[in-house]
PDB file of N, CA, C and O in Angstrom:
ATOM      1  N   MET A   1     -62.333 -10.725 -24.652  1.00  0.00           N
ATOM      2  CA  MET A   1     -63.840  -9.801 -24.924  1.00  0.00           C
ATOM      3  C   MET A   1     -63.535  -8.353 -23.781  1.00  0.00           C
ATOM      4  O   MET A   1     -62.839  -8.240 -22.772  1.00  0.00           O
ATOM      5  N   SER A   2     -64.232  -7.612 -24.363  1.00  0.00           N
ATOM      6  CA  SER A   2     -64.505  -5.719 -23.829  1.00  0.00           C
ATOM      7  C   SER A   2     -65.261  -6.172 -22.333  1.00  0.00           C
ATOM      8  O   SER A   2     -65.619  -7.249 -21.857  1.00  0.00           O
ATOM      9  N   THR A   3     -65.292  -4.892 -21.919  1.00  0.00           N
ATOM     10  CA  THR A   3     -66.888  -5.174 -21.156  1.00  0.00           C
ATOM     11  C   THR A   3     -67.059  -3.971 -22.192  1.00  0.00           C
ATOM     12  O   THR A   3     -66.084  -3.411 -22.694  1.00  0.00           O
ATOM     13  N   PRO A   4     -69.175  -3.411 -22.635  1.00  0.00           N
ATOM     14  CA  PRO A   4     -69.517  -2.755 -23.381  1.00  0.00           C
ATOM     15  C   PRO A   4     -69.714  -1.222 -22.690  1.00  0.00           C
ATOM     16  O   PRO A   4     -69.681  -1.024 -21.475  1.00  0.00           O
ATOM     17  N   THR A   5     -69.880  -0.398 -23.503  1.00  0.00           N
ATOM     18  CA  THR A   5     -69.856   1.515 -22.340  1.00  0.00           C
ATOM     19  C   THR A   5     -71.471   1.225 -22.134  1.00  0.00           C
ATOM     20  O   THR A   5     -71.977   0.174 -22.526  1.00  0.00           O
ATOM     21  N   LEU A   6     -72.093   2.081 -21.594  1.00  0.00           N
ATOM     22  CA  LEU A   6     -73.011   2.163 -21.361  1.00  0.00           C
ATOM     23  C   LEU A   6     -74.065   2.570 -22.674  1.00  0.00           C
ATOM     24  O   LEU A   6     -75.233   2.326 -22.978  1.00  0.00           O
ATOM     25  N   ASP A   7     -73.178   3.163 -23.119  1.00  0.00           N
ATOM     26  CA  ASP A   7     -73.468   4.144 -24.880  1.00  0.00           C
ATOM     27  C   ASP A   7     -73.873   3.022 -25.173  1.00  0.00           C
ATOM     28  O   ASP A   7     -75.079   2.936 -25.403  1.00  0.00           O
ATOM     29  N   GLN A   8     -72.872   1.534 -25.289  1.00  0.00           N
ATOM     30  CA  GLN A   8     -73.378   0.748 -25.556  1.00  0.00           C
ATOM     31  C   GLN A   8     -74.588  -0.218 -25.073  1.00  0.00           C
ATOM     32  O   GLN A   8     -75.011  -1.000 -25.925  1.00  0.00           O
ATOM     33  N   VAL A   9     -74.893  -0.229 -24.416  1.00  0.00           N
ATOM     34  CA  VAL A   9     -75.325  -0.183 -24.192  1.00  0.00           C
ATOM     35  C   VAL A   9     -77.164  -0.471 -23.809  1.00  0.00           C
ATOM     36  O   VAL A   9     -78.032  -1.320 -23.609  1.00  0.00           O
ATOM     37  N   PHE A  10     -76.812   1.207 -23.929  1.00  0.00           N
ATOM     38  CA  PHE A  10     -78.748   2.287 -24.408  1.00  0.00           C
ATOM     39  C   PHE A  10     -78.342   1.550 -25.945  1.00  0.00           C
ATOM     40  O   PHE A  10     -79.029   0.649 -26.425  1.00  0.00           O
ATOM     41  N   HIS A  11     -77.439   1.954 -26.433  1.00  0.00           N
ATOM     42  CA  HIS A  11     -78.282   1.945 -28.062  1.00  0.00           C
ATOM     43  C   HIS A  11     -78.540  -0.166 -28.730  1.00  0.00           C
ATOM     44  O   HIS A  11     -79.130  -0.339 -29.796  1.00  0.00           O
ATOM     45  N   ASP A  12     -78.181  -1.023 -28.178  1.00  0.00           N
ATOM     46  CA  ASP A  12     -78.011  -2.050 -28.042  1.00  0.00           C
ATOM     47  C   ASP A  12     -79.835  -2.693 -27.435  1.00  0.00           C
ATOM     48  O   ASP A  12     -80.412  -3.736 -27.744  1.00  0.00           O
ATOM     49  N   ALA A  13     -80.273  -1.599 -26.543  1.00  0.00           N
ATOM     50  CA  ALA A  13     -81.544  -1.795 -25.607  1.00  0.00           C
ATOM     51  C   ALA A  13     -82.361  -1.229 -27.104  1.00  0.00           C
ATOM     52  O   ALA A  13     -83.088  -1.688 -27.985  1.00  0.00           O
ATOM     53  N   GLN A  14     -81.816  -0.154 -26.788  1.00  0.00           N
ATOM     54  CA  GLN A  14     -83.247   0.163 -27.476  1.00  0.00           C
ATOM     55  C   GLN A  14     -83.833  -0.401 -29.785  1.00  0.00           C
ATOM     56  O   GLN A  14     -84.661  -0.010 -30.608  1.00  0.00           O
ATOM     57  N   GLN A  15     -83.140  -1.045 -29.748  1.00  0.00           N
ATOM     58  CA  GLN A  15     -83.069  -2.070 -30.578  1.00  0.00           C
ATOM     59  C   GLN A  15     -83.452  -3.281 -30.457  1.00  0.00           C
ATOM     60  O   GLN A  15     -83.030  -4.316 -30.973  1.00  0.00           O
ATOM     61  N   LEU A  16     -84.676  -2.982 -29.398  1.00  0.00           N
ATOM     62  CA  LEU A  16     -85.382  -4.673 -29.150  1.00  0.00           C
ATOM     63  C   LEU A  16     -86.543  -3.672 -29.247  1.00  0.00           C
ATOM     64  O   LEU A  16     -86.768  -2.461 -29.231  1.00  0.00           O
ATOM     65  N   PRO A  17     -87.502  -5.542 -29.418  1.00  0.00           N
ATOM     66  CA  PRO A  17     -88.354  -5.292 -29.261  1.00  0.00           C
ATOM     67  C   PRO A  17     -89.720  -3.788 -28.412  1.00  0.00           C
ATOM     68  O   PRO A  17     -89.987  -4.203 -27.284  1.00  0.00           O
ATOM     69  N   LEU A  18     -90.245  -2.840 -28.588  1.00  0.00           N
ATOM     70  CA  LEU A  18     -91.314  -2.597 -27.458  1.00  0.00           C
ATOM     71  C   LEU A  18     -91.683  -3.168 -25.986  1.00  0.00           C
ATOM     72  O   LEU A  18     -91.894  -2.461 -25.001  1.00  0.00           O
ATOM     73  N   GLU A  19     -91.714  -4.341 -26.020  1.00  0.00           N
ATOM     74  CA  GLU A  19     -92.059  -5.102 -25.230  1.00  0.00           C
ATOM     75  C   GLU A  19     -90.782  -5.601 -24.184  1.00  0.00           C
ATOM     76  O   GLU A  19     -91.033  -5.637 -22.979  1.00  0.00           O
ATOM     77  N   ASP A  20     -89.659  -5.916 -24.580  1.00  0.00           N
ATOM     78  CA  ASP A  20     -88.668  -6.553 -24.686  1.00  0.00           C
ATOM     79  C   ASP A  20     -88.287  -4.920 -23.916  1.00  0.00           C
ATOM     80  O   ASP A  20     -88.141  -5.198 -22.726  1.00  0.00           O
ATOM     81  N   GLN A  21     -88.126  -3.769 -24.047  1.00  0.00           N
ATOM     82  CA  GLN A  21     -87.474  -2.786 -23.500  1.00  0.00           C
ATOM     83  C   GLN A  21     -88.577  -2.577 -22.897  1.00  0.00           C
ATOM     84  O   GLN A  21     -89.373  -2.113 -23.714  1.00  0.00           O
ATOM     85  N   ARG A  22     -89.039  -2.684 -21.872  1.00  0.00           N
ATOM     86  CA  ARG A  22     -90.767  -2.785 -20.995  1.00  0.00           C
ATOM     87  C   ARG A  22     -89.740  -3.285 -20.231  1.00  0.00           C
ATOM     88  O   ARG A  22     -88.722  -2.805 -19.732  1.00  0.00           O
ATOM     89  N   ALA A  23     -90.388  -4.640 -20.270  1.00  0.00           N
ATOM     90  CA  ALA A  23     -89.344  -5.535 -19.695  1.00  0.00           C
ATOM     91  C   ALA A  23     -88.064  -5.701 -19.241  1.00  0.00           C
ATOM     92  O   ALA A  23     -87.875  -6.427 -18.266  1.00  0.00           O
ATOM     93  N   LEU A  24     -86.853  -4.968 -19.964  1.00  0.00           N
ATOM     94  CA  LEU A  24     -85.875  -4.168 -19.163  1.00  0.00           C
ATOM     95  C   LEU A  24     -85.989  -2.868 -18.411  1.00  0.00           C
ATOM     96  O   LEU A  24     -85.235  -2.449 -17.533  1.00  0.00           O
ATOM     97  N   VAL A  25     -87.013  -2.334 -18.889  1.00  0.00           N
ATOM     98  CA  VAL A  25     -87.222  -0.946 -17.993  1.00  0.00           C
ATOM     99  C   VAL A  25     -87.343  -1.806 -16.231  1.00  0.00           C
ATOM    100  O   VAL A  25     -86.999  -1.297 -15.164  1.00  0.00           O
ATOM    101  N   ALA A  26     -87.823  -2.931 -16.404  1.00  0.00           N
ATOM    102  CA  ALA A  26     -88.734  -3.102 -15.410  1.00  0.00           C
ATOM    103  C   ALA A  26     -87.641  -3.340 -14.444  1.00  0.00           C
ATOM    104  O   ALA A  26     -87.789  -2.959 -13.283  1.00  0.00           O
ATOM    105  N   LEU A  27     -86.429  -4.006 -14.862  1.00  0.00           N
ATOM    106  CA  LEU A  27     -85.982  -5.142 -14.439  1.00  0.00           C
ATOM    107  C   LEU A  27     -85.230  -4.380 -14.037  1.00  0.00           C
ATOM    108  O   LEU A  27     -84.643  -4.899 -13.087  1.00  0.00           O
ATOM    109  N   ILE A  28     -84.775  -3.071 -14.279  1.00  0.00           N
ATOM    110  CA  ILE A  28     -83.455  -2.380 -13.884  1.00  0.00           C
ATOM    111  C   ILE A  28     -84.014  -1.599 -12.862  1.00  0.00           C
ATOM    112  O   ILE A  28     -83.081  -1.289 -12.121  1.00  0.00           O
ATOM    113  N   LYS A  29     -85.208  -1.061 -12.391  1.00  0.00           N
ATOM    114  CA  LYS A  29     -85.407  -0.136 -11.227  1.00  0.00           C
ATOM    115  C   LYS A  29     -85.179  -0.569 -10.693  1.00  0.00           C
ATOM    116  O   LYS A  29     -85.061  -1.781 -10.516  1.00  0.00           O
ATOM    117  N   PRO A  30     -84.889   0.891  -9.809  1.00  0.00           N
ATOM    118  CA  PRO A  30     -83.817   0.456  -8.534  1.00  0.00           C
ATOM    119  C   PRO A  30     -85.073   0.159  -7.130  1.00  0.00           C
ATOM    120  O   PRO A  30     -85.976   0.884  -6.713  1.00  0.00           O
ATOM    121  N   PRO A  31     -84.629  -1.176  -6.717  1.00  0.00           N
ATOM    122  CA  PRO A  31     -85.373  -1.508  -5.056  1.00  0.00           C
ATOM    123  C   PRO A  31     -85.648  -0.434  -4.210  1.00  0.00           C
ATOM    124  O   PRO A  31     -84.818   0.378  -3.802  1.00  0.00           O
ATOM    125  N   LYS A  32     -87.873  -0.476  -3.748  1.00  0.00           N
ATOM    126  CA  LYS A  32     -87.937   0.945  -2.602  1.00  0.00           C
ATOM    127  C   LYS A  32     -88.115   0.542  -2.058  1.00  0.00           C
ATOM    128  O   LYS A  32     -88.706  -0.526  -1.894  1.00  0.00           O
ATOM    129  N   SER A  33     -87.309   1.799  -1.036  1.00  0.00           N
ATOM    130  CA  SER A  33     -87.013   1.937  -0.164  1.00  0.00           C
ATOM    131  C   SER A  33     -87.594   1.377   1.469  1.00  0.00           C
ATOM    132  O   SER A  33     -88.768   1.655   1.716  1.00  0.00           O
ATOM    133  N   ILE A  34     -87.141   0.940   2.087  1.00  0.00           N
ATOM    134  CA  ILE A  34     -88.046   0.448   3.666  1.00  0.00           C
ATOM    135  C   ILE A  34     -89.593   1.859   3.801  1.00  0.00           C
ATOM    136  O   ILE A  34     -90.774   1.809   4.145  1.00  0.00           O
ATOM    137  N   GLU A  35     -88.693   2.892   3.327  1.00  0.00           N
ATOM    138  CA  GLU A  35     -89.622   4.128   4.012  1.00  0.00           C
ATOM    139  C   GLU A  35     -91.022   3.401   2.876  1.00  0.00           C
ATOM    140  O   GLU A  35     -91.990   2.707   3.185  1.00  0.00           O
ATOM    141  N   GLN A  36     -90.582   3.921   1.559  1.00  0.00           N
ATOM    142  CA  GLN A  36     -92.027   3.420   0.677  1.00  0.00           C
ATOM    143  C   GLN A  36     -92.314   2.459   0.764  1.00  0.00           C
ATOM    144  O   GLN A  36     -93.540   2.555   0.827  1.00  0.00           O
ATOM    145  N   LEU A  37     -91.927   0.852   0.862  1.00  0.00           N
ATOM    146  CA  LEU A  37     -92.624   0.123   1.464  1.00  0.00           C
ATOM    147  C   LEU A  37     -93.292  -0.112   2.678  1.00  0.00           C
ATOM    148  O   LEU A  37     -94.316  -0.744   2.939  1.00  0.00           O
ATOM    149  N   ALA A  38     -92.289   0.700   3.551  1.00  0.00           N
ATOM    150  CA  ALA A  38     -94.244   0.779   4.852  1.00  0.00           C
ATOM    151  C   ALA A  38     -95.283   1.765   4.401  1.00  0.00           C
ATOM    152  O   ALA A  38     -96.425   1.422   4.707  1.00  0.00           O
ATOM    153  N   ALA A  39     -95.173   2.984   3.706  1.00  0.00           N
ATOM    154  CA  ALA A  39     -96.209   4.030   3.310  1.00  0.00           C
ATOM    155  C   ALA A  39     -96.236   3.143   2.657  1.00  0.00           C
ATOM    156  O   ALA A  39     -95.952   2.256   3.462  1.00  0.00           O
ATOM    157  N   GLU A  40     -96.407   2.567   1.513  1.00  0.00           N
ATOM    158  CA  GLU A  40     -97.622   1.810   0.125  1.00  0.00           C
ATOM    159  C   GLU A  40     -98.347   0.808   1.046  1.00  0.00           C
ATOM    160  O   GLU A  40     -99.556   0.652   0.872  1.00  0.00           O
ATOM    161  N   GLN A  41     -97.467  -0.151   2.382  1.00  0.00           N
ATOM    162  CA  GLN A  41     -98.687  -0.674   3.366  1.00  0.00           C
ATOM    163  C   GLN A  41     -98.964  -0.373   4.120  1.00  0.00           C
ATOM    164  O   GLN A  41     -99.275  -1.177   4.999  1.00  0.00           O
ATOM    165  N   GLY A  42     -99.064   1.127   4.351  1.00  0.00           N
ATOM    166  CA  GLY A  42     -99.846   1.383   5.534  1.00  0.00           C
ATOM    167  C   GLY A  42     -98.810   1.096   6.797  1.00  0.00           C
ATOM    168  O   GLY A  42     -99.525   0.770   7.745  1.00  0.00           O
ATOM    169  N   VAL A  43     -97.551   1.085   7.157  1.00  0.00           N
ATOM    170  CA  VAL A  43     -96.694   0.633   8.197  1.00  0.00           C
ATOM    171  C   VAL A  43     -96.594   1.827   8.878  1.00  0.00           C
ATOM    172  O   VAL A  43     -95.764   2.552   8.328  1.00  0.00           O
ATOM    173  N   LYS A  44     -97.270   2.499  10.181  1.00  0.00           N
ATOM    174  CA  LYS A  44     -96.722   2.997  11.087  1.00  0.00           C
ATOM    175  C   LYS A  44     -95.192   3.232  11.414  1.00  0.00           C
ATOM    176  O   LYS A  44     -94.562   2.519  10.632  1.00  0.00           O
ATOM    177  N   PRO A  45     -94.348   3.912  12.217  1.00  0.00           N
ATOM    178  CA  PRO A  45     -93.436   3.436  12.401  1.00  0.00           C
ATOM    179  C   PRO A  45     -93.421   3.359  14.581  1.00  0.00           C
ATOM    180  O   PRO A  45     -93.942   4.274  15.219  1.00  0.00           O
ATOM    181  N   PHE A  46     -92.952   2.512  15.077  1.00  0.00           N
ATOM    182  CA  PHE A  46     -93.303   1.763  16.443  1.00  0.00           C
ATOM    183  C   PHE A  46     -93.201   2.426  17.505  1.00  0.00           C
ATOM    184  O   PHE A  46     -92.260   2.983  18.070  1.00  0.00           O
ATOM    185  N   ASP A  47     -94.442   2.285  17.748  1.00  0.00           N
ATOM    186  CA  ASP A  47     -94.469   3.339  19.371  1.00  0.00           C
ATOM    187  C   ASP A  47     -94.771   2.535  20.204  1.00  0.00           C
ATOM    188  O   ASP A  47     -95.558   1.589  20.164  1.00  0.00           O
ATOM    189  N   PRO A  48     -93.933   3.036  21.225  1.00  0.00           N
ATOM    190  CA  PRO A  48     -94.059   2.518  22.585  1.00  0.00           C
ATOM    191  C   PRO A  48     -94.957   2.232  22.972  1.00  0.00           C
ATOM    192  O   PRO A  48     -95.484   1.124  23.074  1.00  0.00           O
ATOM    193  N   GLU A  49     -95.482   3.899  23.442  1.00  0.00           N
ATOM    194  CA  GLU A  49     -96.148   4.284  24.828  1.00  0.00           C
ATOM    195  C   GLU A  49     -97.938   3.654  24.322  1.00  0.00           C
ATOM    196  O   GLU A  49     -98.783   3.373  25.171  1.00  0.00           O
ATOM    197  N   LYS A  50     -98.205   3.535  22.655  1.00  0.00           N
ATOM    198  CA  LYS A  50     -99.242   3.242  22.562  1.00  0.00           C
ATOM    199  C   LYS A  50     -99.535   1.996  22.112  1.00  0.00           C
ATOM    200  O   LYS A  50    -100.576   1.923  21.459  1.00  0.00           O
ATOM    201  N   ALA A  51     -98.617   0.507  22.350  1.00  0.00           N
ATOM    202  CA  ALA A  51     -98.333  -0.610  22.922  1.00  0.00           C
ATOM    203  C   ALA A  51     -98.428  -1.066  23.748  1.00  0.00           C
ATOM    204  O   ALA A  51     -99.144  -2.047  23.947  1.00  0.00           O
ATOM    205  N   ARG A  52     -97.529  -0.348  24.753  1.00  0.00           N
ATOM    206  CA  ARG A  52     -97.814  -0.931  26.053  1.00  0.00           C
ATOM    207  C   ARG A  52     -99.243  -0.256  26.743  1.00  0.00           C
ATOM    208  O   ARG A  52     -99.780  -0.985  27.577  1.00  0.00           O
ATOM    209  N   GLN A  53    -100.015   1.286  26.427  1.00  0.00           N
ATOM    210  CA  GLN A  53    -101.108   0.975  25.939  1.00  0.00           C
ATOM    211  C   GLN A  53    -102.542  -0.625  26.131  1.00  0.00           C
ATOM    212  O   GLN A  53    -103.353  -1.103  26.924  1.00  0.00           O
ATOM    213  N   GLN A  54    -101.802  -0.855  24.338  1.00  0.00           N
ATOM    214  CA  GLN A  54    -102.565  -2.023  23.933  1.00  0.00           C
ATOM    215  C   GLN A  54    -101.795  -2.638  24.521  1.00  0.00           C
ATOM    216  O   GLN A  54    -100.877  -2.284  23.781  1.00  0.00           O
ATOM    217  N   ALA A  55    -101.054  -3.606  25.583  1.00  0.00           N
ATOM    218  CA  ALA A  55    -101.134  -4.749  26.646  1.00  0.00           C
ATOM    219  C   ALA A  55    -101.192  -4.290  27.293  1.00  0.00           C
ATOM    220  O   ALA A  55    -100.411  -4.879  28.041  1.00  0.00           O
ATOM    221  N   ALA A  56    -101.645  -3.293  27.963  1.00  0.00           N
ATOM    222  CA  ALA A  56    -102.475  -3.310  29.546  1.00  0.00           C
ATOM    223  C   ALA A  56    -103.804  -4.514  29.552  1.00  0.00           C
ATOM    224  O   ALA A  56    -104.597  -5.036  28.769  1.00  0.00           O
ATOM    225  N   GLY A  57    -103.337  -4.534  31.328  1.00  0.00           N
ATOM    226  CA  GLY A  57    -104.642  -5.520  31.208  1.00  0.00           C
ATOM    227  C   GLY A  57    -104.269  -6.779  30.496  1.00  0.00           C
ATOM    228  O   GLY A  57    -104.653  -7.809  31.051  1.00  0.00           O
ATOM    229  N   ILE A  58    -103.640  -6.904  29.449  1.00  0.00           N
ATOM    230  CA  ILE A  58    -103.505  -8.425  28.921  1.00  0.00           C
ATOM    231  C   ILE A  58    -102.702  -9.701  30.597  1.00  0.00           C
ATOM    232  O   ILE A  58    -103.141 -10.734  31.101  1.00  0.00           O
ATOM    233  N   TRP A  59    -101.920  -9.176  30.779  1.00  0.00           N
ATOM    234  CA  TRP A  59    -101.643 -10.040  31.883  1.00  0.00           C
ATOM    235  C   TRP A  59    -101.821  -9.732  33.317  1.00  0.00           C
ATOM    236  O   TRP A  59    -101.145  -8.714  33.469  1.00  0.00           O
ATOM    237  N   PRO A  60    -102.336 -10.029  34.421  1.00  0.00           N
ATOM    238  CA  PRO A  60    -102.300  -9.489  36.117  1.00  0.00           C
ATOM    239  C   PRO A  60    -101.376  -8.405  36.021  1.00  0.00           C
ATOM    240  O   PRO A  60    -100.893  -8.333  34.891  1.00  0.00           O
ATOM    241  N   GLU A  61    -100.878  -7.359  36.984  1.00  0.00           N
ATOM    242  CA  GLU A  61     -99.679  -7.017  37.241  1.00  0.00           C
ATOM    243  C   GLU A  61     -99.010  -7.053  38.398  1.00  0.00           C
ATOM    244  O   GLU A  61     -97.784  -6.974  38.474  1.00  0.00           O
ATOM    245  N   GLU A  62     -99.899  -7.191  39.500  1.00  0.00           N
ATOM    246  CA  GLU A  62     -99.765  -8.621  40.166  1.00  0.00           C
ATOM    247  C   GLU A  62     -98.417  -9.829  40.261  1.00  0.00           C
ATOM    248  O   GLU A  62     -97.619 -10.124  41.151  1.00  0.00           O
ATOM    249  N   GLU A  63     -98.770 -10.551  38.172  1.00  0.00           N
ATOM    250  CA  GLU A  63     -97.802 -12.233  38.680  1.00  0.00           C
ATOM    251  C   GLU A  63     -96.653 -11.110  38.157  1.00  0.00           C
ATOM    252  O   GLU A  63     -96.579  -9.956  37.733  1.00  0.00           O
ATOM    253  N   SER A  64     -95.752 -12.356  38.514  1.00  0.00           N
ATOM    254  CA  SER A  64     -94.363 -12.352  37.629  1.00  0.00           C
ATOM    255  C   SER A  64     -93.773 -12.642  36.155  1.00  0.00           C
ATOM    256  O   SER A  64     -94.491 -13.413  35.518  1.00  0.00           O
ATOM    257  N   LEU A  65     -92.860 -12.285  35.614  1.00  0.00           N
ATOM    258  CA  LEU A  65     -92.588 -12.987  35.035  1.00  0.00           C
ATOM    259  C   LEU A  65     -92.321 -13.843  34.474  1.00  0.00           C
ATOM    260  O   LEU A  65     -92.513 -14.115  33.289  1.00  0.00           O
ATOM    261  N   ASP A  66     -91.447 -14.810  35.906  1.00  0.00           N
ATOM    262  CA  ASP A  66     -91.868 -15.700  35.875  1.00  0.00           C
ATOM    263  C   ASP A  66     -93.120 -17.150  35.360  1.00  0.00           C
ATOM    264  O   ASP A  66     -93.425 -18.184  34.764  1.00  0.00           O
ATOM    265  N   ASP A  67     -93.405 -15.893  36.339  1.00  0.00           N
ATOM    266  CA  ASP A  67     -95.614 -16.749  36.063  1.00  0.00           C
ATOM    267  C   ASP A  67     -96.478 -16.113  34.513  1.00  0.00           C
ATOM    268  O   ASP A  67     -97.650 -16.344  34.217  1.00  0.00           O
ATOM    269  N   PHE A  68     -95.549 -15.338  33.769  1.00  0.00           N
ATOM    270  CA  PHE A  68     -96.063 -15.443  32.560  1.00  0.00           C
ATOM    271  C   PHE A  68     -95.235 -16.634  31.334  1.00  0.00           C
ATOM    272  O   PHE A  68     -95.740 -17.275  30.412  1.00  0.00           O
ATOM    273  N   THR A  69     -93.051 -16.518  32.078  1.00  0.00           N
ATOM    274  CA  THR A  69     -92.985 -17.679  31.123  1.00  0.00           C
ATOM    275  C   THR A  69     -93.400 -18.753  31.527  1.00  0.00           C
ATOM    276  O   THR A  69     -93.399 -19.653  30.687  1.00  0.00           O
ATOM    277  N   ALA A  70     -93.780 -19.008  32.577  1.00  0.00           N
ATOM    278  CA  ALA A  70     -94.122 -20.738  32.751  1.00  0.00           C
ATOM    279  C   ALA A  70     -96.107 -20.207  32.201  1.00  0.00           C
ATOM    280  O   ALA A  70     -96.062 -20.355  30.979  1.00  0.00           O
ATOM    281  N   TRP A  71     -97.395 -19.789  32.509  1.00  0.00           N
ATOM    282  CA  TRP A  71     -98.276 -19.590  31.472  1.00  0.00           C
ATOM    283  C   TRP A  71     -97.982 -20.317  29.886  1.00  0.00           C
ATOM    284  O   TRP A  71     -98.454 -21.259  29.248  1.00  0.00           O
ATOM    285  N   LEU A  72     -96.878 -19.242  29.678  1.00  0.00           N
ATOM    286  CA  LEU A  72     -97.082 -19.276  27.731  1.00  0.00           C
ATOM    287  C   LEU A  72     -95.774 -20.731  27.624  1.00  0.00           C
ATOM    288  O   LEU A  72     -95.596 -21.237  26.516  1.00  0.00           O
ATOM    289  N   ARG A  73     -95.015 -21.230  28.777  1.00  0.00           N
ATOM    290  CA  ARG A  73     -94.784 -22.537  28.088  1.00  0.00           C
ATOM    291  C   ARG A  73     -95.662 -23.763  28.394  1.00  0.00           C
ATOM    292  O   ARG A  73     -95.400 -24.884  27.959  1.00  0.00           O
ATOM    293  N   GLU A  74     -96.348 -23.576  28.898  1.00  0.00           N
ATOM    294  CA  GLU A  74     -97.877 -24.379  29.711  1.00  0.00           C
ATOM    295  C   GLU A  74     -98.261 -24.485  28.707  1.00  0.00           C
ATOM    296  O   GLU A  74     -98.385 -25.697  28.533  1.00  0.00           O
ATOM    297  N   SER A  75     -98.653 -23.813  27.586  1.00  0.00           N
ATOM    298  CA  SER A  75    -100.067 -23.206  27.309  1.00  0.00           C
ATOM    299  C   SER A  75     -99.747 -23.763  25.651  1.00  0.00           C
ATOM    300  O   SER A  75    -100.577 -24.195  24.852  1.00  0.00           O
ATOM    301  N   ARG A  76     -97.778 -23.530  25.392  1.00  0.00           N
ATOM    302  CA  ARG A  76     -97.559 -24.042  24.312  1.00  0.00           C
ATOM    303  C   ARG A  76     -97.723 -25.933  24.531  1.00  0.00           C
ATOM    304  O   ARG A  76     -98.485 -26.625  23.855  1.00  0.00           O
ATOM    305  N   LYS A  77     -96.875 -26.413  25.546  1.00  0.00           N
ATOM    306  CA  LYS A  77     -97.112 -28.184  25.536  1.00  0.00           C
ATOM    307  C   LYS A  77     -98.710 -28.022  24.944  1.00  0.00           C
ATOM    308  O   LYS A  77     -98.712 -28.068  23.714  1.00  0.00           O
ATOM    309  N   GLU A  78    -100.204 -27.825  25.600  1.00  0.00           N
ATOM    310  CA  GLU A  78    -101.044 -27.825  25.705  1.00  0.00           C
ATOM    311  C   GLU A  78    -101.223 -28.103  24.030  1.00  0.00           C
ATOM    312  O   GLU A  78    -101.251 -29.208  23.488  1.00  0.00           O
ATOM    313  N   GLY A  79    -101.339 -26.744  23.361  1.00  0.00           N
ATOM    314  CA  GLY A  79    -101.362 -26.335  22.093  1.00  0.00           C
ATOM    315  C   GLY A  79    -100.704 -27.817  21.363  1.00  0.00           C
ATOM    316  O   GLY A  79    -101.394 -28.597  20.707  1.00  0.00           O
ATOM    317  N   ALA A  80     -99.125 -28.007  21.664  1.00  0.00           N
ATOM    318  CA  ALA A  80     -98.432 -28.975  20.261  1.00  0.00           C
ATOM    319  C   ALA A  80     -99.137 -30.462  20.876  1.00  0.00           C
ATOM    320  O   ALA A  80     -98.889 -31.375  20.089  1.00  0.00           O
ATOM    321  N   ALA A  81    -100.113 -31.023  22.322  1.00  0.00           N
ATOM    322  CA  ALA A  81    -100.757 -31.763  22.124  1.00  0.00           C
ATOM    323  C   ALA A  81    -101.820 -31.735  22.181  1.00  0.00           C
ATOM    324  O   ALA A  81    -102.195 -32.747  22.773  1.00  0.00           O
ATOM    325  N   GLU A  82    -103.110 -30.759  21.723  1.00  0.00           N
ATOM    326  CA  GLU A  82    -103.984 -30.788  20.784  1.00  0.00           C
ATOM    327  C   GLU A  82    -103.399 -31.155  19.085  1.00  0.00           C
ATOM    328  O   GLU A  82    -103.850 -32.166  18.547  1.00  0.00           O
ATOM    329  N   SER A  83    -102.837 -30.664  18.660  1.00  0.00           N
ATOM    330  CA  SER A  83    -102.304 -30.249  17.486  1.00  0.00           C
ATOM    331  C   SER A  83    -101.595 -32.139  16.793  1.00  0.00           C
ATOM    332  O   SER A  83    -101.749 -32.475  15.619  1.00  0.00           O
ATOM    333  N   LYS A  84    -100.934 -32.984  17.778  1.00  0.00           N
ATOM    334  CA  LYS A  84    -101.185 -34.242  17.575  1.00  0.00           C
ATOM    335  C   LYS A  84    -102.563 -34.828  17.831  1.00  0.00           C
ATOM    336  O   LYS A  84    -103.116 -35.485  16.948  1.00  0.00           O
ATOM    337  N   LEU A  85    -102.989 -34.668  18.706  1.00  0.00           N
ATOM    338  CA  LEU A  85    -104.858 -35.096  18.352  1.00  0.00           C
ATOM    339  C   LEU A  85    -105.518 -35.025  17.012  1.00  0.00           C
ATOM    340  O   LEU A  85    -106.498 -35.655  16.613  1.00  0.00           O
ATOM    341  N   ASP A  86    -104.658 -33.978  16.288  1.00  0.00           N
ATOM    342  CA  ASP A  86    -106.134 -33.583  15.039  1.00  0.00           C
ATOM    343  C   ASP A  86    -105.574 -34.910  13.747  1.00  0.00           C
ATOM    344  O   ASP A  86    -106.215 -35.070  12.708  1.00  0.00           O
TER     345      ASP A  86
END
């Protein structure tokens, strides 16, 4: 069996009922780009300066990353223990 040509496929698709043609067109539309999806969802490019400003004050500057990591581990342990009680 030989591979059909594009013209043959197009001709055969035209013979389908209109609803099936629409379904076929929906299936072969190219996927949206990341940029198109981001625009549709209102997602903006990452702005590290804005993120830095938003994060200011969340954790005391005088405390180290090790302090933060220890706090995070402890809070996760407490959260896990609380969820086991539910």
